[in-house]
TILUMKE-342468 format. One record per atom (N, C-alpha, C, O): x, y, z. Coordinates in Angstrom, 2 decimals. Last residue first. Layout:
BEGIN
<<X Y Z>>
...
END
This chain:
BEGIN
<<-2.74 10.21 16.01>>
<<-2.04 10.35 14.92>>
<<-3.43 10.52 13.55>>
<<-3.11 10.67 12.37>>
<<-4.54 11.13 18.85>>
<<-4.26 10.26 18.00>>
<<-3.56 10.65 16.83>>
<<-3.88 11.81 16.58>>
<<-5.92 12.93 20.42>>
<<-4.56 12.58 20.73>>
<<-4.20 11.60 20.04>>
<<-3.33 10.95 20.62>>
<<-8.34 14.24 19.86>>
<<-8.27 13.10 20.74>>
<<-6.87 12.52 20.99>>
<<-6.77 11.60 21.81>>
<<-7.54 15.88 17.79>>
<<-8.14 16.49 19.26>>
<<-8.24 15.63 20.34>>
<<-8.25 15.99 21.52>>
<<-6.62 14.40 15.79>>
<<-5.51 15.17 16.91>>
<<-6.15 16.01 18.11>>
<<-5.58 16.60 19.03>>
<<-8.83 13.21 14.88>>
<<-7.87 12.49 15.57>>
<<-6.69 13.27 16.60>>
<<-6.15 12.93 17.65>>
<<-9.96 15.62 13.95>>
<<-10.69 15.00 14.65>>
<<-9.82 13.90 15.76>>
<<-10.00 13.76 16.97>>
<<-8.34 16.18 11.85>>
<<-8.48 16.85 12.86>>
<<-9.23 16.61 14.00>>
<<-9.15 17.34 14.99>>
<<-8.51 13.46 10.38>>
<<-7.12 13.76 10.84>>
<<-7.06 14.93 11.87>>
<<-6.13 14.97 12.68>>
<<-10.78 13.65 9.32>>
<<-10.68 12.67 10.19>>
<<-9.32 13.12 10.87>>
<<-9.28 13.02 12.10>>
<<-10.78 16.05 7.54>>
<<-11.60 16.12 9.02>>
<<-11.23 14.98 9.96>>
<<-11.30 15.14 11.18>>
<<-9.04 14.95 5.78>>
<<-8.43 16.44 6.67>>
<<-9.49 16.20 8.07>>
<<-9.15 16.18 9.25>>
<<-10.44 12.88 4.62>>
<<-9.45 12.59 5.43>>
<<-8.93 13.99 6.10>>
<<-8.32 13.83 7.16>>
<<-12.37 14.50 3.58>>
<<-12.58 13.72 4.59>>
<<-11.74 13.48 5.41>>
<<-11.85 13.67 6.62>>
<<-11.20 16.09 1.62>>
<<-11.89 16.70 2.58>>
<<-12.23 16.00 3.60>>
<<-12.45 16.61 4.64>>
<<-10.45 13.83 0.16>>
<<-9.41 14.59 0.57>>
<<-9.80 15.34 1.70>>
<<-9.07 15.39 2.70>>
<<-13.14 12.94 -0.85>>
<<-12.08 12.16 0.08>>
<<-10.83 12.84 0.48>>
<<-10.13 12.19 1.26>>
<<-13.48 15.24 -2.69>>
<<-14.32 14.96 -1.47>>
<<-13.80 14.17 -0.60>>
<<-13.89 14.54 0.57>>
<<-11.54 14.94 -4.67>>
<<-11.41 16.12 -3.75>>
<<-12.36 15.73 -2.40>>
<<-11.96 15.91 -1.25>>
<<-10.73 11.43 -4.85>>
<<-11.29 12.83 -4.98>>
<<-11.17 13.93 -3.99>>
<<-10.81 13.86 -2.81>>
<<-8.99 9.42 -3.37>>
<<-9.45 9.29 -4.94>>
<<-9.90 10.70 -5.66>>
<<-9.52 11.03 -6.78>>
<<-7.79 8.00 -0.76>>
<<-7.82 9.58 -1.28>>
<<-7.94 9.41 -2.93>>
<<-6.93 9.28 -3.62>>
<<-9.09 5.53 1.11>>
<<-8.14 5.93 0.17>>
<<-8.41 7.41 -0.34>>
<<-9.56 7.82 -0.17>>
<<-8.70 3.80 4.16>>
<<-9.49 4.95 3.63>>
<<-8.37 5.29 2.48>>
<<-7.16 5.36 2.69>>
<<-7.69 1.77 5.53>>
<<-7.93 1.45 4.20>>
<<-8.78 2.53 3.48>>
<<-9.42 2.31 2.46>>
<<-7.86 2.63 8.32>>
<<-6.54 2.16 7.71>>
<<-6.88 2.19 6.33>>
<<-6.03 2.88 5.77>>
<<-9.63 3.28 9.66>>
<<-9.50 4.14 8.64>>
<<-8.38 3.99 7.92>>
<<-7.91 4.80 7.12>>
<<-11.17 2.29 11.87>>
<<-11.44 1.76 10.70>>
<<-10.84 2.67 9.56>>
<<-11.52 2.83 8.55>>
<<-10.17 2.92 14.78>>
<<-10.84 3.91 13.88>>
<<-11.40 3.39 12.53>>
<<-12.20 4.17 12.00>>
<<-9.28 0.47 15.52>>
<<-10.35 0.86 16.07>>
<<-11.24 1.77 15.24>>
<<-12.43 1.65 14.98>>
<<-7.22 -1.81 14.35>>
<<-7.48 -0.29 13.92>>
<<-8.88 -0.06 14.24>>
<<-9.72 -0.33 13.38>>
<<-7.33 -4.04 15.93>>
<<-5.75 -3.58 15.51>>
<<-5.92 -1.93 15.05>>
<<-5.10 -1.03 15.27>>
<<-9.92 -4.58 16.17>>
<<-8.91 -4.78 17.46>>
<<-7.48 -3.85 17.08>>
<<-6.80 -3.17 17.85>>
<<-10.72 -4.80 13.66>>
<<-11.07 -3.89 14.43>>
<<-10.43 -3.81 15.69>>
<<-10.49 -2.71 16.25>>
<<-9.31 -6.77 12.23>>
<<-8.75 -5.60 12.07>>
<<-9.60 -4.42 12.77>>
<<-9.31 -3.25 12.54>>
<<-10.14 -9.15 13.25>>
<<-8.49 -8.83 13.90>>
<<-8.63 -7.31 13.48>>
<<-8.12 -6.50 14.26>>
<<-12.73 -9.08 12.32>>
<<-12.33 -8.86 13.80>>
<<-11.07 -8.68 13.95>>
<<-10.76 -7.98 14.91>>
<<-12.19 -8.97 9.42>>
<<-12.63 -8.09 10.11>>
<<-12.57 -7.99 11.53>>
<<-12.36 -6.88 12.02>>
<<-9.05 -10.87 8.69>>
<<-10.35 -10.62 8.78>>
<<-10.70 -9.20 9.61>>
<<-9.89 -8.50 10.24>>
<<-6.36 -11.53 6.83>>
<<-6.65 -10.82 8.16>>
<<-8.01 -10.04 7.96>>
<<-8.17 -8.98 7.35>>
<<-5.57 -14.45 5.20>>
<<-6.65 -13.36 5.26>>
<<-6.39 -12.63 6.60>>
<<-6.19 -13.40 7.54>>
<<-3.89 -15.82 2.98>>
<<-4.04 -15.72 4.20>>
<<-4.61 -14.42 4.44>>
<<-4.16 -13.39 3.91>>
<<-3.68 -17.43 -0.03>>
<<-3.77 -16.29 0.54>>
<<-4.38 -16.65 1.97>>
<<-5.20 -17.55 2.14>>
<<-2.40 -19.08 -2.86>>
<<-2.51 -19.23 -1.60>>
<<-2.68 -17.72 -0.47>>
<<-1.67 -17.07 -0.22>>
<<-3.67 -17.90 -6.15>>
<<-2.71 -18.41 -5.21>>
<<-3.03 -18.58 -3.74>>
<<-4.13 -18.12 -3.43>>
<<-5.95 -17.20 -7.77>>
<<-5.05 -18.50 -7.99>>
<<-3.98 -19.00 -7.27>>
<<-3.41 -20.08 -7.46>>
<<-7.02 -14.93 -7.12>>
<<-8.00 -16.19 -6.86>>
<<-7.09 -17.53 -7.20>>
<<-7.45 -18.68 -6.94>>
<<-5.10 -13.14 -6.92>>
<<-5.30 -13.73 -5.80>>
<<-6.09 -14.83 -5.97>>
<<-6.02 -15.73 -5.14>>
<<-5.61 -12.43 -9.74>>
<<-4.08 -12.96 -9.27>>
<<-4.51 -13.82 -7.91>>
<<-4.27 -15.02 -7.84>>
<<-7.65 -11.27 -9.47>>
<<-7.75 -12.38 -10.35>>
<<-6.54 -13.32 -9.85>>
<<-6.52 -14.54 -9.65>>
<<-7.48 -8.95 -7.90>>
<<-8.07 -10.06 -7.64>>
<<-8.02 -11.24 -8.22>>
<<-8.30 -12.26 -7.59>>
<<-5.73 -7.12 -9.68>>
<<-5.03 -7.93 -8.71>>
<<-6.13 -9.12 -8.04>>
<<-5.62 -10.18 -7.67>>
<<-6.47 -7.49 -13.16>>
<<-7.12 -7.47 -11.78>>
<<-6.13 -8.03 -10.84>>
<<-5.67 -9.15 -11.01>>
<<-5.66 -7.72 -15.77>>
<<-4.78 -6.75 -14.86>>
<<-5.48 -6.66 -13.41>>
<<-5.09 -5.84 -12.58>>
<<-4.65 -9.89 -18.22>>
<<-5.59 -9.92 -17.02>>
<<-5.12 -9.01 -15.67>>
<<-4.41 -9.44 -14.76>>
<<-3.21 -10.18 -20.50>>
<<-4.20 -9.04 -20.24>>
<<-5.05 -8.88 -19.07>>
<<-5.92 -8.02 -18.90>>
<<-1.15 -11.73 -20.55>>
<<-2.22 -12.38 -20.91>>
<<-3.35 -11.24 -20.75>>
<<-4.50 -11.63 -20.95>>
<<0.94 -10.46 -19.29>>
<<0.96 -10.77 -20.63>>
<<-0.21 -11.26 -21.16>>
<<-0.29 -11.19 -22.39>>
<<-0.06 -10.28 -16.54>>
<<0.27 -8.91 -17.32>>
<<0.14 -9.42 -18.82>>
<<-0.68 -8.87 -19.56>>
<<0.27 -12.97 -15.88>>
<<-1.28 -12.25 -15.76>>
<<-1.01 -10.92 -16.59>>
<<-1.92 -10.57 -17.34>>
<<3.03 -13.01 -16.29>>
<<1.88 -14.05 -16.92>>
<<0.57 -13.42 -16.98>>
<<-0.11 -13.35 -18.00>>
<<3.62 -11.78 -13.76>>
<<4.09 -11.24 -15.35>>
<<3.41 -12.06 -16.38>>
<<3.30 -11.50 -17.48>>
<<2.70 -13.12 -11.72>>
<<2.09 -11.81 -11.99>>
<<2.63 -11.24 -13.43>>
<<2.06 -10.36 -14.07>>
<<4.38 -15.29 -11.96>>
<<3.00 -15.57 -12.15>>
<<2.36 -14.03 -12.56>>
<<1.65 -13.85 -13.55>>
<<6.86 -14.09 -11.34>>
<<6.79 -14.52 -12.74>>
<<5.21 -14.84 -13.13>>
<<4.78 -14.73 -14.28>>
<<6.21 -13.24 -8.62>>
<<6.69 -12.56 -9.59>>
<<6.32 -12.90 -11.14>>
<<5.69 -12.19 -11.93>>
<<5.84 -14.79 -6.33>>
<<4.93 -14.74 -7.46>>
<<5.13 -13.80 -8.41>>
<<4.16 -13.50 -9.11>>
<<8.05 -14.68 -4.83>>
<<8.17 -15.95 -5.92>>
<<6.85 -15.74 -6.70>>
<<6.69 -16.44 -7.70>>
<<7.69 -12.83 -3.00>>
<<8.47 -12.41 -4.35>>
<<8.39 -13.56 -5.23>>
<<8.66 -13.38 -6.42>>
<<4.54 -12.43 -1.67>>
<<5.92 -13.13 -1.65>>
<<6.59 -12.95 -3.00>>
<<5.93 -12.93 -4.04>>
<<3.05 -9.78 -0.19>>
<<3.26 -10.78 -1.46>>
<<4.37 -11.41 -1.42>>
<<5.34 -10.74 -1.06>>
<<0.60 -8.11 1.92>>
<<1.75 -8.69 1.81>>
<<1.70 -9.78 0.70>>
<<0.74 -10.53 0.54>>
<<-1.45 -5.11 1.36>>
<<-0.97 -6.40 1.67>>
<<0.40 -6.79 1.34>>
<<1.20 -6.12 0.70>>
<<-2.87 -2.78 -0.06>>
<<-2.37 -2.67 1.44>>
<<-2.04 -4.19 1.80>>
<<-2.60 -4.46 2.86>>
<<-4.32 -3.64 -2.23>>
<<-3.17 -2.75 -2.24>>
<<-2.82 -2.22 -0.66>>
<<-2.50 -1.05 -0.45>>
<<-6.18 -5.43 -1.40>>
<<-5.19 -5.93 -1.94>>
<<-3.97 -4.99 -2.26>>
<<-2.84 -5.42 -2.49>>
<<-8.66 -5.87 0.42>>
<<-7.74 -4.87 0.11>>
<<-6.60 -5.15 -0.43>>
<<-5.73 -5.08 0.44>>
<<-11.77 -7.59 0.11>>
<<-10.65 -7.46 0.34>>
<<-9.79 -6.57 0.04>>
<<-10.13 -6.19 -1.08>>
<<-14.73 -5.86 1.56>>
<<-14.06 -6.88 0.84>>
<<-12.70 -7.14 0.98>>
<<-12.30 -6.92 2.12>>
<<-16.12 -4.25 3.51>>
<<-16.05 -3.84 1.90>>
<<-15.44 -4.92 1.20>>
<<-15.68 -4.88 -0.01>>
<<-15.41 -5.26 5.90>>
<<-16.78 -5.34 5.57>>
<<-16.77 -5.04 3.96>>
<<-17.51 -5.73 3.24>>
<<-11.87 -6.45 4.84>>
<<-12.96 -5.67 5.42>>
<<-14.07 -5.90 5.24>>
<<-14.24 -6.79 4.41>>
<<-9.22 -8.43 4.94>>
<<-10.44 -8.14 4.40>>
<<-11.28 -7.45 5.08>>
<<-11.48 -7.94 6.19>>
<<-5.87 -8.38 3.81>>
<<-6.69 -7.68 4.92>>
<<-8.25 -7.94 4.12>>
<<-8.42 -7.70 2.92>>
<<-3.50 -10.63 3.27>>
<<-4.42 -9.88 2.54>>
<<-5.88 -9.50 3.65>>
<<-6.67 -10.32 4.12>>
<<-0.66 -12.11 2.21>>
<<-1.42 -11.86 3.39>>
<<-2.33 -10.82 2.84>>
<<-1.90 -10.12 1.92>>
<<0.26 -14.67 -0.19>>
<<-0.30 -13.38 0.01>>
<<-0.77 -13.46 1.31>>
<<-1.23 -14.52 1.74>>
<<1.01 -17.46 -0.04>>
<<1.78 -16.43 -1.27>>
<<1.53 -14.90 -0.93>>
<<2.32 -14.01 -1.24>>
<<1.95 -19.02 2.99>>
<<0.85 -18.32 2.09>>
<<1.88 -17.46 0.92>>
<<3.03 -17.03 1.01>>
<<4.11 -19.96 4.51>>
<<3.09 -20.77 4.21>>
<<1.90 -20.17 3.22>>
<<1.02 -20.90 2.77>>
<<5.96 -17.88 5.17>>
<<6.12 -18.63 4.43>>
<<5.31 -19.74 3.84>>
<<5.69 -20.39 2.86>>
<<4.41 -15.93 6.83>>
<<5.59 -16.85 7.40>>
<<5.89 -18.09 6.66>>
<<6.05 -19.17 7.22>>
<<3.39 -13.31 7.53>>
<<4.28 -13.71 6.16>>
<<5.07 -14.76 6.78>>
<<6.21 -14.58 7.19>>
<<2.38 -12.30 9.75>>
<<1.64 -13.67 9.35>>
<<2.43 -14.12 7.99>>
<<2.13 -15.18 7.44>>
<<3.80 -10.22 10.09>>
<<4.14 -11.09 11.07>>
<<3.52 -12.61 10.67>>
<<3.93 -13.70 11.06>>
<<2.71 -8.47 8.47>>
<<4.11 -8.93 8.34>>
<<4.51 -10.06 9.21>>
<<5.52 -10.74 8.99>>
<<0.24 -8.16 9.63>>
<<0.17 -8.85 8.11>>
<<1.69 -9.24 8.10>>
<<1.94 -10.38 7.70>>
<<1.20 -6.71 11.86>>
<<0.33 -8.03 11.87>>
<<0.38 -8.84 10.59>>
<<0.54 -10.06 10.58>>
<<2.09 -4.15 10.81>>
<<3.02 -5.28 11.48>>
<<2.41 -6.72 11.58>>
<<3.08 -7.74 11.39>>
<<-0.04 -2.99 9.53>>
<<1.17 -3.59 8.86>>
<<1.97 -4.40 9.76>>
<<2.51 -5.41 9.29>>
<<-1.84 -2.70 11.86>>
<<-1.93 -3.44 10.98>>
<<-0.97 -4.13 10.17>>
<<-0.89 -5.35 10.01>>
<<-0.01 -1.08 13.48>>
<<-0.44 -2.33 13.89>>
<<-0.81 -3.49 12.92>>
<<-0.43 -4.66 12.94>>
<<0.15 1.50 11.91>>
<<1.39 0.35 12.16>>
<<1.03 -1.03 12.73>>
<<1.71 -2.02 12.47>>
<<-2.41 1.83 9.39>>
<<-2.00 1.53 11.01>>
<<-0.88 0.78 10.91>>
<<-0.71 -0.22 10.22>>
<<-2.85 4.30 7.25>>
<<-2.21 3.06 7.28>>
<<-1.89 2.86 8.81>>
<<-1.16 3.65 9.40>>
<<-3.81 6.90 6.41>>
<<-4.04 6.43 7.87>>
<<-3.84 4.99 8.11>>
<<-4.48 4.41 8.99>>
<<-3.79 7.40 3.74>>
<<-3.21 8.23 4.84>>
<<-3.04 7.88 6.27>>
<<-2.31 8.43 7.10>>
<<-3.17 6.00 0.80>>
<<-3.89 5.77 2.34>>
<<-3.03 6.51 3.33>>
<<-1.86 6.27 3.64>>
<<-1.89 6.41 -1.79>>
<<-3.18 7.36 -1.47>>
<<-3.99 6.94 -0.14>>
<<-5.14 7.33 0.08>>
<<-0.02 4.41 -2.52>>
<<0.17 5.97 -2.24>>
<<-0.80 6.69 -1.44>>
<<-0.51 7.47 -0.53>>
<<-0.67 1.04 -1.30>>
<<-0.89 2.29 -2.55>>
<<-0.49 3.49 -1.80>>
<<-0.61 3.56 -0.58>>
<<2.05 -0.87 -0.54>>
<<0.86 0.05 -0.11>>
<<0.58 0.87 -1.00>>
<<1.49 1.50 -1.56>>
<<3.16 -4.07 0.31>>
<<2.74 -3.35 -0.73>>
<<2.01 -2.21 -0.21>>
<<1.22 -2.51 0.68>>
<<5.81 -6.02 1.50>>
<<4.50 -5.20 2.02>>
<<4.31 -4.20 0.94>>
<<5.27 -3.50 0.64>>
<<7.10 -8.86 0.48>>
<<6.99 -7.64 0.32>>
<<5.79 -6.94 0.65>>
<<4.75 -7.27 0.08>>
<<9.34 -11.56 1.38>>
<<7.93 -11.08 1.12>>
<<8.08 -9.69 0.89>>
<<9.21 -9.23 1.08>>
<<12.17 -11.81 0.98>>
<<11.14 -12.98 0.45>>
<<9.45 -12.69 0.54>>
<<8.55 -13.33 -0.01>>
<<13.56 -8.78 0.02>>
<<13.15 -9.70 0.82>>
<<12.15 -11.06 0.56>>
<<11.32 -10.92 -0.34>>
<<14.25 -7.07 -2.19>>
<<15.09 -8.47 -1.90>>
<<14.69 -9.36 -0.84>>
<<15.21 -10.46 -0.66>>
<<12.67 -5.54 -4.81>>
<<12.91 -5.91 -3.84>>
<<13.58 -6.96 -3.57>>
<<13.67 -7.85 -4.41>>
<<12.07 -5.53 -7.67>>
<<12.96 -4.29 -7.27>>
<<13.40 -4.78 -5.66>>
<<14.50 -4.38 -5.28>>
<<10.07 -7.34 -8.24>>
<<11.31 -7.50 -8.94>>
<<12.42 -6.52 -8.29>>
<<13.61 -6.80 -8.44>>
<<8.02 -6.62 -6.78>>
<<7.99 -8.09 -6.48>>
<<9.92 -8.11 -7.16>>
<<10.82 -8.76 -6.63>>
<<7.33 -3.99 -7.98>>
<<7.75 -4.27 -6.56>>
<<8.55 -5.55 -6.23>>
<<9.56 -5.54 -5.52>>
<<6.63 -4.67 -10.60>>
<<7.75 -3.88 -10.38>>
<<8.47 -4.14 -8.93>>
<<9.65 -4.40 -8.70>>
<<4.19 -5.97 -9.75>>
<<5.31 -6.85 -10.62>>
<<6.59 -6.09 -10.40>>
<<7.59 -6.70 -10.04>>
<<2.80 -3.88 -8.72>>
<<2.97 -5.05 -7.86>>
<<4.24 -5.71 -8.71>>
<<5.29 -5.90 -8.09>>
<<2.40 -2.35 -10.98>>
<<3.21 -1.92 -9.92>>
<<3.52 -2.93 -9.06>>
<<4.65 -2.86 -8.58>>
<<0.84 -3.92 -12.36>>
<<2.26 -3.63 -13.14>>
<<3.05 -3.20 -11.93>>
<<4.21 -3.57 -11.79>>
<<-1.36 -4.05 -10.76>>
<<-0.77 -5.27 -10.99>>
<<0.79 -5.07 -11.38>>
<<1.73 -5.73 -10.95>>
<<-2.32 -1.40 -11.24>>
<<-1.77 -1.88 -9.63>>
<<-1.08 -3.09 -10.07>>
<<0.07 -3.12 -9.63>>
<<-1.36 -0.66 -14.69>>
<<-2.06 -0.48 -13.61>>
<<-1.43 -0.91 -12.09>>
<<-0.23 -0.78 -11.83>>
<<0.00 -0.88 -17.10>>
<<-0.44 -2.20 -16.52>>
<<-1.20 -2.29 -15.30>>
<<-1.64 -3.32 -14.80>>
<<1.48 1.32 -18.02>>
<<0.07 1.08 -18.38>>
<<-0.68 -0.22 -17.84>>
<<-1.83 -0.50 -18.17>>
<<4.87 -0.12 -18.13>>
<<3.88 0.85 -18.09>>
<<2.46 0.47 -18.41>>
<<2.22 -0.58 -19.00>>
<<6.38 -2.26 -16.26>>
<<5.46 -2.60 -17.55>>
<<4.48 -1.21 -17.46>>
<<3.44 -1.23 -16.80>>
<<8.20 -1.00 -14.42>>
<<8.81 -1.86 -15.05>>
<<7.76 -2.37 -16.72>>
<<8.20 -2.70 -17.83>>
<<7.79 2.19 -13.18>>
<<7.30 0.85 -13.75>>
<<7.83 0.35 -14.60>>
<<8.07 0.97 -15.64>>
<<10.97 3.47 -11.92>>
<<9.69 3.43 -12.55>>
<<9.07 2.14 -12.67>>
<<9.65 1.10 -12.34>>
<<11.59 4.12 -8.35>>
<<11.94 3.41 -9.49>>
<<10.71 3.56 -10.52>>
<<9.58 3.75 -10.07>>
<<13.06 5.32 -5.64>>
<<12.08 5.72 -6.67>>
<<12.49 5.12 -7.76>>
<<13.59 5.39 -8.25>>
<<13.90 4.48 -2.37>>
<<14.65 4.41 -3.60>>
<<13.38 4.85 -4.58>>
<<12.37 4.55 -3.94>>
<<14.85 5.26 1.13>>
<<13.63 5.38 -0.05>>
<<14.44 5.41 -1.29>>
<<15.45 6.11 -1.41>>
<<16.66 5.43 3.15>>
<<16.00 4.15 2.79>>
<<15.19 4.15 1.53>>
<<14.89 3.11 0.96>>
<<17.37 8.11 3.37>>
<<18.23 7.25 2.66>>
<<17.84 5.93 2.48>>
<<18.51 5.21 1.74>>
<<15.22 10.71 3.17>>
<<15.13 9.35 3.66>>
<<16.20 8.58 2.69>>
<<15.99 8.44 1.49>>
<<15.07 12.81 1.36>>
<<15.36 12.97 2.73>>
<<15.58 11.75 3.57>>
<<16.13 11.87 4.67>>
<<14.66 12.30 -1.05>>
<<15.99 12.20 -0.83>>
<<16.07 12.55 0.75>>
<<17.17 12.54 1.31>>
<<12.24 12.65 -2.56>>
<<12.25 12.01 -1.20>>
<<13.74 11.71 -0.72>>
<<13.89 10.77 0.06>>
<<10.57 14.90 -4.79>>
<<11.86 14.42 -4.33>>
<<11.85 13.89 -3.06>>
<<11.41 14.69 -2.23>>
<<7.57 13.02 -6.16>>
<<8.43 13.98 -5.63>>
<<9.65 13.58 -5.22>>
<<10.01 12.41 -5.19>>
<<7.05 10.31 -8.61>>
<<6.75 11.13 -7.58>>
<<7.82 12.40 -6.91>>
<<8.94 12.49 -7.42>>
<<7.40 6.77 -9.54>>
<<8.17 8.22 -9.44>>
<<7.26 9.05 -8.41>>
<<6.79 8.47 -7.43>>
<<7.20 4.14 -9.67>>
<<6.23 4.86 -10.14>>
<<6.60 6.42 -10.31>>
<<6.09 7.14 -11.17>>
<<7.20 3.20 -6.31>>
<<7.30 2.56 -7.61>>
<<6.47 3.45 -8.56>>
<<5.26 3.57 -8.40>>
<<9.64 3.37 -3.85>>
<<8.77 3.87 -4.39>>
<<8.24 3.39 -5.82>>
<<9.19 3.16 -6.58>>
<<10.96 1.14 -1.42>>
<<10.77 1.46 -2.86>>
<<9.58 2.11 -3.12>>
<<8.52 1.61 -2.74>>
<<12.54 1.01 1.51>>
<<11.26 1.30 0.98>>
<<11.79 1.51 -0.48>>
<<12.91 1.98 -0.70>>
<<13.71 -1.68 3.62>>
<<13.92 -0.58 2.75>>
<<12.77 -0.48 2.16>>
<<11.96 -1.41 2.12>>
<<12.72 -2.70 6.16>>
<<14.18 -2.74 5.83>>
<<14.58 -1.75 4.82>>
<<15.56 -1.03 4.99>>
<<10.07 -1.56 8.08>>
<<10.66 -1.49 6.73>>
<<12.27 -1.50 6.80>>
<<12.97 -0.62 7.31>>
<<9.94 -1.30 10.86>>
<<9.25 -2.29 10.14>>
<<9.82 -2.56 9.21>>
<<10.25 -3.71 9.13>>
<<10.41 1.22 12.03>>
<<10.84 0.13 12.74>>
<<10.31 -1.39 11.85>>
<<10.39 -2.48 12.42>>
<<7.97 3.06 10.39>>
<<8.95 3.20 11.31>>
<<9.43 1.75 11.99>>
<<8.50 1.17 12.55>>
<<5.70 3.16 9.04>>
<<6.51 1.89 8.72>>
<<7.65 1.91 9.53>>
<<8.40 0.94 9.49>>
<<4.35 5.29 9.80>>
<<3.49 4.06 10.22>>
<<4.59 2.94 9.89>>
<<4.44 1.84 10.42>>
<<6.00 7.26 8.74>>
<<5.91 7.11 10.42>>
<<5.23 5.87 10.84>>
<<5.40 5.38 11.96>>
<<5.73 6.82 6.08>>
<<6.78 6.52 6.71>>
<<6.91 6.37 8.17>>
<<7.68 5.61 8.76>>
<<2.72 7.68 5.97>>
<<3.19 6.19 5.93>>
<<4.43 6.09 6.16>>
<<4.59 4.96 6.63>>
<<3.06 10.24 6.31>>
<<2.38 9.66 7.46>>
<<2.74 8.29 7.36>>
<<3.05 7.64 8.36>>
<<4.57 11.12 4.24>>
<<5.24 11.27 5.45>>
<<4.38 10.54 6.64>>
<<4.88 10.29 7.74>>
<<2.61 10.68 2.29>>
<<4.02 10.12 2.46>>
<<4.59 9.90 3.48>>
<<5.09 8.82 3.81>>
<<0.83 12.55 2.96>>
<<0.47 11.01 3.06>>
<<1.73 10.32 3.20>>
<<1.94 9.49 4.08>>
<<2.18 15.33 5.09>>
<<1.81 14.63 3.56>>
<<1.64 13.12 3.95>>
<<2.12 12.58 4.95>>
<<1.00 17.20 7.60>>
<<2.02 16.26 7.03>>
<<1.41 15.70 5.82>>
<<0.19 15.64 5.65>>
<<-0.87 18.81 8.90>>
<<0.23 19.23 8.73>>
<<1.53 18.40 8.10>>
<<2.70 18.78 8.09>>
<<-3.64 17.48 7.09>>
<<-3.09 18.27 8.46>>
<<-1.87 18.88 8.17>>
<<-1.81 19.53 7.12>>
<<-2.21 16.19 4.62>>
<<-3.74 15.60 5.29>>
<<-3.07 16.43 6.89>>
<<-2.18 15.95 7.58>>
<<-1.25 16.90 1.57>>
<<-0.99 16.96 2.89>>
<<-2.39 16.90 3.79>>
<<-3.42 17.53 3.55>>
<<0.05 14.77 -1.10>>
<<-1.18 15.80 -0.50>>
<<-1.10 15.74 1.14>>
<<-0.92 14.71 1.80>>
<<1.81 13.22 -1.99>>
<<2.27 14.48 -1.43>>
<<1.33 15.30 -1.15>>
<<1.57 16.49 -0.94>>
<<0.63 10.87 -3.07>>
<<1.21 10.89 -1.91>>
<<1.78 12.18 -1.23>>
<<2.16 12.18 -0.06>>
<<-0.33 11.89 -5.38>>
<<-1.15 11.85 -4.28>>
<<-0.63 11.57 -2.83>>
<<-1.16 11.88 -1.76>>
<<0.28 14.33 -7.54>>
<<1.02 13.16 -6.95>>
<<0.28 13.28 -5.61>>
<<0.21 14.28 -4.90>>
<<-2.33 15.47 -9.71>>
<<-1.35 15.61 -8.67>>
<<-0.78 14.22 -8.06>>
<<-1.41 13.16 -8.14>>
<<-4.51 15.04 -11.35>>
<<-3.14 14.41 -12.11>>
<<-2.13 15.00 -10.83>>
<<-0.94 14.92 -11.13>>
<<-6.87 16.14 -10.67>>
<<-6.24 17.01 -11.44>>
<<-4.65 16.55 -11.72>>
<<-3.76 17.29 -12.15>>
<<-8.23 14.15 -9.41>>
<<-7.44 14.98 -8.46>>
<<-6.76 16.01 -9.27>>
<<-6.06 16.81 -8.65>>
<<-9.17 12.20 -11.15>>
<<-9.92 12.83 -10.53>>
<<-9.46 14.05 -9.52>>
<<-10.27 14.76 -8.94>>
<<-6.36 11.19 -12.04>>
<<-7.04 12.00 -13.01>>
<<-8.27 12.86 -12.03>>
<<-8.32 14.09 -12.15>>
<<-4.30 9.73 -10.89>>
<<-5.07 10.60 -10.12>>
<<-5.95 11.60 -10.97>>
<<-6.19 12.73 -10.55>>
<<-2.47 7.94 -12.10>>
<<-2.56 9.21 -12.79>>
<<-3.52 10.20 -11.68>>
<<-3.38 11.43 -11.75>>
<<-0.40 5.86 -10.32>>
<<-1.44 6.37 -10.84>>
<<-1.54 7.55 -11.31>>
<<-0.66 8.35 -10.98>>
<<2.10 5.26 -8.82>>
<<2.08 5.24 -10.49>>
<<0.86 5.81 -11.09>>
<<0.92 6.23 -12.24>>
<<3.29 4.53 -6.50>>
<<2.82 5.78 -6.73>>
<<2.50 6.20 -8.09>>
<<2.62 7.37 -8.46>>
<<3.36 2.02 -4.07>>
<<2.55 1.95 -5.38>>
<<2.23 3.66 -5.61>>
<<1.23 4.16 -5.10>>
<<5.68 1.27 -2.06>>
<<4.73 2.14 -2.17>>
<<4.35 2.39 -3.60>>
<<5.15 3.01 -4.29>>
<<7.12 -1.50 -0.70>>
<<6.90 -0.99 -1.97>>
<<5.74 -0.08 -1.73>>
<<4.77 -0.60 -1.20>>
<<9.40 -2.84 1.58>>
<<8.37 -1.98 1.63>>
<<8.11 -1.35 0.24>>
<<9.00 -0.56 -0.06>>
<<11.03 -5.69 2.90>>
<<10.99 -4.59 2.08>>
<<9.61 -4.03 1.93>>
<<8.66 -4.77 2.18>>
<<11.66 -6.74 6.25>>
<<10.80 -6.81 5.08>>
<<10.77 -5.51 4.32>>
<<10.55 -4.42 4.86>>
END
């Protein structure tokens, strides 16, 4: 399965930095995501630029095909730039994505659903989910009509959810969908990582 990391956001609340390059402990968010994807990703495409990632021959950086279309535009680019029937899409600001959660979502992409989406107690998590490439034309139509919310797309397609009970067993820390949007979030992520290191977890 191909993987697309969405890195096109402007990160205004963090001073415009590339969030994937932020260091959580001794490694960057991007490096943490690569570790979680080890053995799962056939190819990794980073959508929207970012720092030099030439260290990994599997990684290709491409610009958004539709600028200023937000996460939905990134999803559209991901579906166009990848080759496998399903694409695992991950936002670049998730430092603690669980390899077990990602693997379970990939396993559930069996052709019967258009998307496999986690649902936590906080709601659906559409920016760490699996999407069928066959959705790309539908995504394009949403963009052209000005409907840029990923949730609007999900409302009209066949979704298989990975619910809170399954997530609790796959990700006991509950941090897989913690995203870094603000300096406060970054501080919390560093503390989470330090606590995990003390207990022998990544």
